[in-house]
C-alpha positions, 0 to 999 in steps of 0.5 A, a space after each residue: 396606717 397601723 401597719 406602716 407605724 409597725 414597719 417604722 418601728 421595725 426600721 428604728 429598732 433595726 437602725 438602733 440595734 446596728 448602731 449599738 453593735 457598731 459602737 460595741 465592736 469599735 470598742 472591742 475590736 482592732 481598727 483593721 477587724 472593725 473596718 473590714 469585718 464588723 463595720 461591713 457586717 453591721 451595715 449589710 445587716 441594716 441594709 438588708 433588713 430595711 430593704 426587705 421590709 421596704 420591698 414588702 410594703 411596696 408589693 403588698 402595701 398598695 392593695 393591703 395597706 391602702 398607701 401608694 408608692 410615694 409613701 414607699 419611695 419617701 421611706 426609701 429616700 429617708 432610709 438611705 439617707 440615714 444609712 449613708 450618715 450611720 454606716 460609718 464609712 462601710 459600703 455594704 455592697 460588693 461592687 463598691 468594695 471591688 471598686 476600692 480594690 481596682 482604685 488601689 485603696 484596698 488590699 486583696 485580703 481586705 476586699 475578701 474579708 469585706 465581701 465575706 462580711 457583707 454576705 454573712 450580714 445579708 444572710 443575717 438580715 434575711 433571717 432576722 426579718 423572717 423572724 419578725 414576719 413570723 410574728 405577724 404583728 399586722 395584716 401585711 406581715 401575715 400575708 407576707 409570711 404566707 407568700 414568702 415561701 412561694 416567692 416569684 423571681 424579681 426578673 420581669 423582663 427578658 434576661 438580656 434586658 434585666 442584665 442591662 437594666 441592672 448594669 445600667 443602674 450600677 453605672 449611674 450609681 457608681 458614677 454619682 458615687 465617684 463624682 461625690 466622693 470629695 463632696 461634703 457628706 451633707 451633699 453626698 448622702 442626699 445626692 446618693 439617696 436620690 439617685 437610689 430612689 430614682 433608679 428604684 422607681 424607674 428600674 424596679 418594674 423590670 428587675 427589682 433594681 437591686 444593683 447590689 449582688 449581696 442584697 439581691 442574693 439574700 432577697 431573690 435567689 431562692 425565689 422560683 421562676 429563674 435559674 441560678 445562672 439567670 440570677 448570676 447574670 442579672 444580679 452579679 455580672 450586670 452590676 459589676 459590669 456597670 461599676 467597671 464601665 463607670 470607673 473606666 469612664 471616670 478615671 480613664 483607666 483602671 489603676 489595678 489593672 493598668 496605669 495608661 489612660 485609655 480615654 483622656 490625654 495626660 497634660 502637664 500641670 506645670 507650664 512655663 510661661 513663654 514670656 519669661 523664658 524669652 526674657 530669661 534668654 534675652 537677659 543672658 545674651 548680653 551677659 554672654 557677649 560681655 564674657 566673650 569680649 573679656 575672653 578676647 581681651 585677655 592676652 594669649 600665650 
């Protein structure tokens, strides 16, 4: 349990450090620079550090630390709940940023800045976590430090199946995200954390269940066993396709690309009650008759 305590301390220190960076950058930067750059970079840094440490616990913990998968999944749920509460509106996920662009909620320049910040943040998270592992504070970190340079690909199934798994995970995640956008954070954050935990448990053995292109790039693209194009198909094209399908199913259209609803018929929100229309017409009829009689009674020239 000593190794688990060290990992918990790493999680708390990482979250605290990122929270301090958010507080500092919010006061030093303009709202636009903070929202597009600093907020996304800090959230991606926090997410990458947590996920890399969790992945180490998931792979080495059962045989090297004496704790099972239930401990790691519990930590995963709690960490994503904390991330959802502390990210201050950041997504730390390129598919979410692209979704906001397709929904006309973000401009092209802002979206590009977010994607850049997410890439830099995940790269920093990978470097900081590698430095932490190099200290070899526990036996688990000693083992991880030995095998990190010779890691194997997270694709443990055929390429089409792995791409389908990542796309399906992204589809269900984004569908949950879209359905819960208007919900209170007290309901939305646990729902998203539970969805991520369930998807990781079910899809992890096939592809690692990243459904986050930036996180997958920092975590597994450098590992041997698959080519760069294989990784692109599974961890980039798969999640983006799943997001696109979820958005199309939820909206019926893609606002950035076309306005016409392809799936659902548009119905008018305002309906005129028939009874009132009839009463109005019947009430006007005697008035027309009176006007007609009046006009007939007038002398003709």
